[in-house]
N, C-alpha and C positions, 0 to 999 in steps of 0.2 A: 586491388590490394587494400589491406586494412590501414586505417588512419590512426596514428598515435594520439592526436589531439582529441579525437572522439573517444578512444578507449580509456584515456587517462581520467576523464571527467568523473566517471563512476568510482574509479579506484581512489581518487582524491577524496571524494565524499565518504567512502568507506573508512578512509584513514583519518577522518575527523577534520579534514580541511586544514585551516591554519591554526587550529587549536594547539597550544603547547601543553603537553602532559608529561608527567613523571610518576607514573604508577609503579609503586614498589613491586607489584606482582607481575608487571609486564617485563618479560625477559629482555626486551630491547632497551629498557630504561627510558631516559628522556627522549621525547618524540615530538616532531612537528611535521605535518603533511605526510605522516607515515615514515619519515626518515628518522632512524633511531641513532642514539649516541653509540650504542653497541656496534652497529654496522659501520658508522662513520664517526669514529672518535675524534677526528681532526676538525670536524665542522662545529660551528657555533649554532647548535640546534635551536636555541631560543630565538635567534634572529634570522633563521633560514627563510629565504623568500620562496614564494610559490614557483617562480621561474627556475630557481636553482634546484628545487625538488623535482620539477618536470625534467630538467636536464639530466639529473641523476637517474630518474626512472627511464628515460629514453636510452641512455648509455648502458646502464647496468642491468636493466630488466627487459625492455622492449627489444633492444638489439640482440640480446642473448636468447630470446625466444623466437627470433626471426620474424617479429611482428610485421615488418614491411613486406615480407614474402608470403604471408598468410592471406589467402583470398577472402575468407569469411571474416567480416568485421566482428560478428558475435563471438566467434572462436578466439580471435586474437585478443579481444577485450577480456574474455574469460581467462585466458592463459596469463595475460598481464596481471589481472587482479590476483590470481592465485600465486603467481611468482612473487608479487610484492608481499603477500600475506604469509606465504610459507617457504619462500626461497625459490630461486630459479631452478635448481636441480630437482627439488621435490615436485614442483609444478610440472616440469618437463617430463619427469619420470612417470607421473600420473597420466599425462597425455599419451605417452608411449604404451602404458598398460591398457588404457582405454581403447587404443587402436591396435593392440597386439603387435606392436613394433618391437622387435628384438635386435640387440639387447636393449632392455629398458635401462639405459645408462645415465639418464638425466641430462642428456645433451641433445638439443634440437638441431640436428644436422640435416643433410639432404634427404635421407631415408624417412625421417620423421616428418619433414616439411612436405614431402611428396605424398605421404599417407594422409596428412591433415588436409591438403588441398584436393586430393582425389576423393576422400571419403566424407568430408565435411561440407557437402553442398546438397541442396535440396533437403530431403528427409534425413539424410545422413548427418546434417548439421545438428538437428534436434536430438538425434540418437546419441551423438558424441557428447553434447552438453549434458544429457541425463547421465550417461555413464561416468563422465568426468566428475559431475557433482556428487554422485554416490561415492566415488573413490576419494574425493576431497573430504566429505563428511566422515568417512571411515578413518582417514588420516587424523582428523581432529579428535575423534574418539580415541584413537591410539595414543595421541599426545596426552590426553586427559587421564587415560588409564595408567600411563607410565608415571605421570606427575599430577597427582590430585589437586595440587595448588593451581593448576591451569584450568580446572573445571569451571571456574567462574567466567571464563571466556567462551565456553562451548556454545552457548545459545547465540551469542553474537556471531561467532564463526559460521554456525549452521545457517543463520538468517542471511548472512552475507553470501554464502554459497547458493542457497535456494533462491535468492533474489535474481540470479542469472537464469533460473529455469522458468520463472513466472512470466 
């Protein structure tokens, strides 16, 4: 089974680590460890500890993608990173589309977990990662086409997605 502590390392790095930011163009607003004021308005973001961020990621992201039940560490880490970056439902729906699981409802349940574990082993793992990455980049392009103000984030998002393929 996949290991949360291993999976979260890269995601925390992608999210800027412990740097506190408040970019006016970032829809999340004030952010630290990737935890945003918009998503967690009750938290003191400026003083958020790494452990508290990890606890949030485990509870609100890892558990919702079924990370502990995914056999492939690479796939679990990929899904966690995407869930943190684009939301659990979107990340889950993209996985379902990549695996042709219907309905692609954005909820990783038994059928999706079965498909992930059956088809994401051996060569199937690499194929899934490539398909998923293409879908992820297409989603980023869709966001930027809908809201040109988000275009300044596109290169970073694409680099983040491609980093998992390399």
